[in-house]
N, C-alpha and C positions, 0 to 999 in steps of 0.2 A: 459496725453498729447493727446492721441487719442480722449478722450471725448471732449476736447476743440476744437480739429481740426475738427471732424466730426459734432459737434453741429453747427458750422458755415456753413458747407455744407448743412445740413438738413434744417436749418432756411432759407438759401437763396433760396432753391428750393420751399419751402412752400410760402415764401413771393412773389417771382416772379410770380408763377402761380396764386396766389390770385389776384395780381395787374393786371396781363395780362388779366385775364378773365373779369376784369372790364373795360379794355380799348380796347378790341378787337372789340367791336360793335360801329359803327359810332354814333356820338353824336346826330344827328338829327332824330334818330328813336324814335318816341314818344310812339309807342305801343310795345316796346321791352318786350319780355317775359322772366322773370328771370328763369334760369335753375340751378339746384343743381350742385355744383362743388365738387368733391372728390379728395383730394391730399394725397398721402402717400409715404414714402420712407423707405423701410425696409433694414436693414443691418444685414448680417450674424452674429449671436451670440449676438444680442442685443434685448431688448424689443422694442415694437412697438407703433406707434401713427398714427393717420390720422386726416385730417382737412376737415371740411365741411363748405361751404359758398354758397351764390347765386352769379351767374354771374350778371353783371350790365353793363350799357352803360357808355360811357365816360362822364366826368363832375361830377360824384358822388364822394364825398370825403371820404366816409366811406364804409367799407366792411361789408356786412350783413352776420353774422355768422349764422349757423344752429345749435341750441343748444338742440333741442328736437328730434333728430333722434335716430334710433337704428342701431348700427354698429356691424355686425357679422363677425367673421373671421373663415375660414375653412382652414384646412391643409390636403392636398392630399384627398380632398373630404369629410373630416370629420369635423363637427362643433367642434371647440376647445375653443372659447372664445367670449364674448361680450365686446366690448370696452366701457370704462366708460368716460362720458363727464366730463371734468375738467373746462374749461373756453374758451370763445370766439371761439367756434366751434371745439376745440381740443378734441379728443377722444383717450384714451390711454389704454394700457394693460401691465401687468407684464410678459406676455408670451414672451419667447425668441425664435426667429426664427433661422432656420439653413439652410445652403447651401444644395442644392439638393432637397429641398421640394418645393411643389407648394402651394401657398397661394392665397386664394380668399377672397375679401372683398365684403360684401353686405351692402349697406347703405339704410335704409328704412326711407324715408322722407314723412310725411303725405301730400297727395294731388299730389304726383309725382310718376313716375315709379321708381322701385328699381334700384339703381346704382350698377353696377357689374364691378369688375376689377380683373385681375389675374396676378400673377408673380411667376416665378420659380427662386429662388435665386441662382446665379451662384457660383460655387466653385472658390476660390481665385487662381490666378496664381502667383507663387512665383518669386520674384526678385532674379536672380542668379548672377547679376553683375551690379555695378553702378560705372562708371568711370568719375571722375571729369575732366573737360576740362577748364583749367585756363584762356585761352584766345581764344575765338571764333572769335571775331572781335572788333577792336577799333572803337569808335564813338565819337561824340562831348561831350557826357556826361561821358565818361570813356571807359568802354569796356564791351562786353558781355562775360560772362562765361557760362558754361553748364554742363550737365550730360548726358552721354550716358548710357541708361538703357536697360538691357536685362532681359526678363522674360521667364520662361519655359511655353510652350504652348502644346496643344494636336494636333499632326499632323492630318490634314484633317478636323479640326473643326474651324470655324470662331469664333473669340472672339472679344469682344468689351471692350475698356479700357479707363480709364482717369488717368493721372499721375499728381502727385503733388510733389513739392519740399518744404519741411519745413525747416526753419532755426532757430537756437537758437538765441532769441532776446528778448528784453523787449517790451511788448505791454500792453496797457490798456485793462483789462478785467473788464467791469463795471467801477467802480471808482478807482480800484486798479491797480498799475503797477506791472506786473508779468513777471518773466523770464521763458520762455518755448520755445517750438518749434511751430512756426506759419507758415502757408503757405505764400510763397512769389510769386510775379508776374512773374511766368515762363510760357513760351509758346513753342509750337512745333517749332523746328528749321526751318528756312526758306529753308534750304537745305535738310531736312529730307524727303526721298521719301514717307514714309507712310503718313506724314501730307500733303505733296503736293498732293497725290492721293485723300485725303479727299475732298479738294476743299473748305471746310468751316473751317476757323481758330478758332475753339471753343474748342480745346484740347481733344475732344473725338476722338478715332482712332480705326480702326479695323486692324486685321492681314490678311485681305483678299488677299493681294498681295503676302504673303508668307505662305499661309494656310497649305501647306504640310511640313513646317519646324517644328522643335521641340522647337525653340526659336523665339523670336520676339524682335527686338531692335529699340528703338526710341531715339531721342535726344531732350532734353529740354534746352532752353537758357534763360538767365535772365541778367538784367542790374547790373553792378558792378561799383565801383568808378573808378576815373581816375588813381590812383596810387596803389590801394589796393583792396582787396576783402572786401565787406561790411560785409559778414558773414564768420564765421570760422568753424561752426559745422552744419551738415545737417542730415536730414533723408528723404529718398525717399519713396513715397507711390504709390502703384499701386492699383487702384480700378478696379476690374473686374466687369463690369456692364452688364445689360441685353440689348438686342437690343432695347427695349422700352426706356430705359435710354438714349442710344445713339441717337435714333431718336428725343427724346425730346430736348436734348442738342443742336442738330443741328438746329431744328426748332426754338428754343428760340433765337439763335444767328441771324438767318435770320429775325425773327419777329422783334427783336430790331433794326436791320439795316433798315428795311422797315418803321419804325415809324418816321424817321426824313428825311424830314419835316413831321409833323403829318399827317397821312393818312386821318384824319377826315376832313381836309380842301381841299381834292380833289387832283388829280394828282398822287397819290400814292396808290396802292392797298394793303390792309393789307394781311400779310402772316399768315395763320392759324397755331396756335400752335398745336403740336402733342398731341393727346389725345387717351388713351386706355381705357376709362371709358364708358361702355355701359349704356344708359339711362340718360346721362348727360355729363358734361365736366370734365376735370381734368387728372391727371397722377398718376398711381400707378407704382412706380419704385423700383428697388432693386439693391444691389451690395454686394460684399465681398471685403476685403482689405488685403494687405500684405505690410509691411514696413521694411526697413532696420534698422540695428542698427545705432548708431551715426557714421557719416562719417566726420572725421576732415580733413581740408585742410589748407595748408600754404598760405602765402600771395604772394609768388613768385614776390617780389617787382621788380626784374630786368625785368620782362616781360611787365611792364606797364610804360615804359618810355614815356615822352611827345611826341606828334606827331604834 
């Protein structure tokens, strides 16, 4: 279940950054210089991969992968592995990374400065309580339900988090219909003080407002049917992310919002995506995760009377 769940997360980050680096530069720049782009997302306890491509201007339909680079990985200052190219700019390793360690990627591309990026994988914060809220608010499409989620945190330390709700459902995976736990479209509650303080509705959040507490509580809401709960079995995920992950998610939301109408046609200034790669563009991000066991809920039919 977790492999399917996080594969979608990792793929979306790689795909978005690759596409964004092609569309960030205005279309009418004829002498645009291509710059190497390094993207990587490390998860505690998993093997690793990185992607290399060239940035490009708007209007180009294909992504130019870098397939002849040398990608080195250091752990706490010691060289531990050379990533192997597989296809289309993807470089992988069987090395498993761990929370608390600092990893550095060096990407050597002929004719360009060496790309450098560093991440210290955070330790996971455990979910200590997840309370189902059957009725948050009624609306024209049915009703909002939610979960109030509490995690254990270290007093005095600012943490950065992204929360997901996964529901048991049938989904197509490739060409086959499979039953499993899949992320649903949940969002920070409109009345949640932590999400309100963020000011950017992109589902990453910090505990800065309660940094001295030993717990941190947020509420996520999601759409349900008019008379019933769409889903009956849930699992809650807390991703403890780095500050770089947090900054990237915020910048990508603002970047997308500023693209419409297309900023290449004037009148709208593009917002730069966050990058922590020296010598080029891209993002090297990391996270650890903790999830609950299955949480069953009942339909509470009497709560969803017509309105």
